[in-house]
TIDO-78607 format. One record per residue (C-alpha): x, y, z. Coordinates in steps of 0.1 Angstrom, whole numbers, plus 5000, padded with zeros to 4 digits. Example, Ala and Ser with C-alpha at 12.3 -4.5 7.8 and 13.67 -1.06 7.14 Angstrom:
BEGIN
512349555078
513749895071
end
This chain:
BEGIN
614436122747
617836232760
618936542778
622236722783
622736902816
625237082837
626136972872
628837112894
630737252864
630536932844
628336842814
626536512815
623936352793
621536062796
618035912790
615136102804
613135862826
610536092840
609836462837
607936692861
607437072860
610737152878
612836842876
613736532856
615036192865
617836102841
619635772837
623335802828
625235562806
626635402838
623135312849
623035562877
619835762880
620036132890
617436392898
618136712878
616537052880
614837152848
616737482849
620037282845
618937092814
620437272784
619537042755
616836782748
617336542718
616336202704
619636122687
622536062686
623335872718
624436092747
628035982747
628236032710
626936392713
629336482740
632336332722
631336512689
630836842707
634236822725
635936742692
634437042674
635037272704
638737232700
638637412666
636537702677
638538032675
637638222706
638738562692
636438502662
633638372684
633938682706
633638902675
630538722663
628838722698
626038972703
626639262727
623639162748
623038842767
622838542744
622538162746
625037912734
622737802705
622638162693
626338172691
626537842673
624237972646
626338292643
629638102643
628837792622
625537862602
621937932608
621237562609
623837462634
623337102645
623236962680
626836872680
627837232670
625537372697
627137142722
630537252710
629637612714
628437542749
631637362759
633837632745
631937922760
631937752794
635737702794
636538062784
635338292813
637938552803
636038592770
632438532781
630738582815
628438292826
624938402834
623438062840
620937842821
623237832791
623338212787
626438422784
627638782779
630838872763
633439052783
634639402775
637639422752
640039562778
639239282802
639839022775
643139172766
644239182803
643138822807
645038712777
648138882789
647738702823
647338372806
650438432785
652338522816
651238212833
652438002803
655838182805
656038122842
655137762838
657837722812
660337902834
659437662863
660037362840
663337502829
664537572865
663337232877
665337062849
668437262858
668137182895
667636812888
670736822866
672836962894
672837332885
671237612905
669537892886
670538242900
666838322908
666538012930
669938092947
668738442956
665638302972
667438012990
666638093026
663138213019
662437893000
663737673028
662337853059
659538093049
658437983015
655738142994
654237832979
652838022950
656238152940
657738002908
661037942926
659337732952
657337542926
660537472907
662237322938
659237102945
659136992909
662836922908
662636732941
660036502926
661936472894
665336392910
663736202940
665736402965
664936602996
664936982989
668137053010
669936762993
668836882959
669937242965
673237132981
673936912951
673137202928
675637422945
673137662960
674737652994
678137832995
679237663028
677637503058
678737793080
677238053057
674137843055
673637863093
674738223096
672638363067
669638153078
669838323112
670138673097
667238593073
665038493102
666138733130
667639033111
665739063078
666639433076
670339373082
672639403112
673839763108
672840043131
671640393121
673940683128
673540743165
675540953190
675740843226
673641093245
675441273273
674241243309
672941593317
672741573355
675741623377
676641303395
678641283427
681941103427
681940783447
684640733473
685540383461
688040213439
686039963419
687139663398
685339453372
685839083365
685338973329
686938783300
689638963281
687538993250
684639153268
683739503256
680339553272
681539583309
678239613328
679339563364
682039623389
682539563426
683939753456
684639683492
684939953519
685639933557
687639613560
689039583595
686439823610
683839563618
681339703593
681839653556
680039813527
679939593497
679339783464
677839653432
678239913404
676239883372
676840083340
674140343336
672940403301
669540453316
670840793329
671640903294
668540823274
664840753281
662240513266
661240603230
664440793224
666340703192
668940493211
666140313230
664340233198
667440063185
667939863217
664239763218
664339633183
667339413189
666639333226
669839153234
673439103223
673938793202
677038583210
678738323189
682338203186
684538463171
681838723167
678838903182
676039133173
675739393200
672439533213
673739883211
676240043186
679840023197
680140403201
677240393225
678540103244
682040263248
680340573262
678940383292
681040073296
682940053329
686440083315
689440113338
690840453343
687640643341
685040783365
682040603350
678340683355
676740393375
673740283394
675440153426
673939923453
675739943486
675139663510
676139723546
677039413567
678739293598
682239203589
682338903612
678938743607
678238883572
674738973584
673239243562
672139553581
671039783553
671239863516
671240193496
671140273459
673140573446
673340743411
677040843408
680340843390
682440543401
686240533397
687040213379
690540113391
690939793372
689339553347
690339213360
690338933334
689338573340
691638413315
694638603329
693838553366
691938223371
695138033377
696438313400
693338413421
692538063434
690437943463
693537873483
694938223479
691538383487
691338173519
694838263529
696237913523
698538043495
700238373487
697938643473
700338843451
697739033431
695739363432
692739393454
693739083474
691939183506
688839293488
688638983467
689138763498
686238933515
684138913484
684838533481
683938483518
680738673512
679938483480
680338143498
678038263526
675438393502
675538063481
675137863513
672038063523
670538013488
671137643490
669237623522
666237783505
666737563474
666737253495
669837113479
673337223469
674137353435
676137103415
678737223390
679536883375
680236993339
682637253326
682037563305
683437533270
685137833254
685537853217
688438043201
688838093163
692338123149
692338363119
694738463093
696938763100
695338953072
691738913087
690539253099
689639283135
686039223142
685339053109
682738783106
684038423107
684138243074
683537893088
686937753079
689037893108
690937663130
688837633162
690137563197
687737443224
688937473260
687237403292
686837613323
685437473355
682137623365
682037773399
685637893400
686538143427
686138453404
683038313389
681438263423
682338623434
680638783405
677738533403
676738593439
677238963437
674838983407
672238753424
672438973455
671939293435
669139153413
667139013442
667639323464
666639563437
663639343428
662339363463
663039733467
661239853436
658239643446
658239823480
658240153461
655140043442
657040033409
656639733385
659639563370
660439263349
660938963371
661938603366
660338343388
660137963392
657437813413
659437503422
662437293411
660237003401
660836863366
659037063339
658537373360
660037653338
661138003346
658538263339
658838633332
656338873347
655839213362
655339113399
657838973423
657638593430
660038333444
662638183421
663037833434
666037753412
667938053425
666738023461
665738393464
662438563472
662338753440
664738803411
665139063383
667639103355
669139453361
672839403360
673439393322
671839703307
674339723279
673539373267
669939293276
666939513271
664939393301
667939493323
667739843308
664039863315
664539753351
667340013354
664940293344
662640173371
665440153397
666540503388
663040633394
662940473428
666340623437
665140963428
661640953442
661440673467
657840583477
656340823452
658340663423
655240503408
654140843395
657540913379
658640573367
658640533329
656540213332
653440223354
651639933371
649739713346
651539903317
650839703285
654339803272
655939593299
654039283288
654839363251
658539393260
658439063279
656838883250
659239033224
662238963246
661338603253
660938533215
664238713206
666238563234
665138213226
666038273189
669438413198
670238133223
669137873198
671438013171
674338033196
673837673206
673537563170
676637753157
678637623187
677637273177
678837353142
682237453155
682437153178
681836923148
684437113128
686837073157
686236693156
687236683120
690236913123
691636703151
690836373134
688736253163
687235913156
686435793191
684835953221
683935853256
680435953266
677635903292
674335753282
671335983287
668035843273
666535733241
669835653225
671336003233
674736033248
676836323262
680436343253
682836353283
685236623269
683236783241
680237013241
678136753222
675036553228
674236313200
672535993191
674735683191
673535353176
673635083202
672935323232
669135273231
669234963254
671935083278
670935213312
671035583320
674435683333
676335403315
679835503304
680535403268
683135443241
681735573209
683035543173
682535863153
681735793116
681336143104
679236453106
676836653085
677637023089
674337133074
671936923096
674436923125
674136543128
676936343143
676935983131
678235753158
677835403173
678735243206
682035063205
682334943241
680434963273
683035093297
681135073329
677635133343
677235423366
674435453391
671635633372
670935873401
674635963405
675835923370
675436293362
674136243327
672336573330
673636743361
672137023380
672537373365
674337623386
673937983395
674938283376
678438213362
680038553357
679138903349
679338853311
677338523311
675038663338
672538383331
670038223353
670837873367
667837733350
668537903317
671937763310
671037413299
670437513263
668237363236
669637103212
671137143178
669937373151
667037223132
665737303097
662137353086
662237123056
661836773071
665436743080
665336753118
668536603132
668236263149
669236413182
667136733181
664136613200
665436573235
669036673234
670236913261
673537073252
676237133278
676637483291
678637633263
679937983263
681338153233
684038403239
681538663250
683238973238
684738823207
end
């Protein structure tokens, strides 16, 4: 005797070897013996052979009309043999019964399975809906096949082009567009990016990087809602100073200015004046919600996305010729020894006498002129000379704490894009502009003045708000040992890299949200002193502070990663525009080299076996502007520098200007832009880009 049974959704048949009350032992055609529950046995028969019955049933099942079977099926529960007798005839044979079983089992949208070979037909509306769904699936499958064929043939369907960045970076793997790309990749034997590039889906490499960044970081767009700059309601006293700022000519968000009083009297008051949007609006106000969503200004060559709308920025920026609201820190010190004897914070209006510009004055205001070794024919010469002397003194003190001097052994790189005369001011770059990359030595005189002033203010304010019992957002570094990173928290702690007891970010409230948060806390301390904890917007252990830190860390990393990637793009474009085929570079590790005169770290074939610090000549074979790969190989080994002194990686410096206003340990960068579709550039894993600075106010 034979038996047909169901097991894990499959129908099998074989010879019955033994039979008990609740189970059978059945031998399959393969010789394997299985134990089957009696409830799973659906047919018992003596002939034909099991394989013949299954084959015959499957052949007949193909011709069963499901619509007709559904019409014939009883309204109540029924067995497959009952349907066979209704559909075929009253004497339906075993093969027809098996056919009915197979067809019923594979059509759950028509018949609901009840077990033991029993079924119940689905309501008519469910059947219709299911049939519509099946038809839609067939149409989608056909569409996927059509799109895949087009992509493989080098044409990009509009639907795929519209979903390009989602497909590449945040794909819905059930979407037909994604399935079409996967199918086409298999069909054409190409990687997804190569396939889409060949099909014309990518307008240009620049637009690819730019739109990818917008897709990931600004999915709702980059525009601002209509916002008016709130007025500062309180009456602020007018400061008796003439302050000056030091920035790049393109800077529009002027956050800080300096002043010097009392020269020649023996006691000098050094002022650091910070733009005060925190006096105009409070947390959870409409302007604050915009700033908190964006968290920071995004910089790139030729363009920027500001944290605040331009009309808001212009209301509070420290522009020359105005009495600007400011949070001012006054440091009193001995003019001869530079010993600090006191500090005070004031909320006031500060007359901004001048906006000094790096690019116009770096060659004029030199170390020699500030030290009296050369003529000083420029405004604020005495004040700048004192500020420079103070900056060198403060730097020396920090270096004692750090345990070693800061080493500015690599330049900053500035990117300038040359546009057509018809290009509107402030327009987005197109990626085809002529790019000029210039260098500017880090640690120049004006840089040092601003850097040390900002470090002094940030460390002083950080200690003061802690004394007042008010939390802030601090940056700390436990040690300068390799791998010890800067952390953000709400309690003061030493910053080993900076060489200070505590360090906040509070000097760029127009450009960074954490600075704005800290400014609100500083304002509360200025108004309420030791009782400020009760009045400050953010209280101790405030969960909002931790949420801000988390959001800011994420956004800031994304923005910096994009800036470094897009600067790498422009550096590769500049190589091509200048027909550069050979570079000198210093070997780093694992085949990576750093170009001497270009902001590029890349892998060079032949550098793997060379010692760290070796100086080499490298042949440039070309670049891929999508993956940001530079293809190069070592031409000659110029010399071998001592690995310890070769400067392959250098030591990051301190804050390098009011617009950069970046921690020493935060300036090393992160490698080239990588893509989430198995296209990681060869030099992405360990590459550390040079300290590159896009025109900040561009």
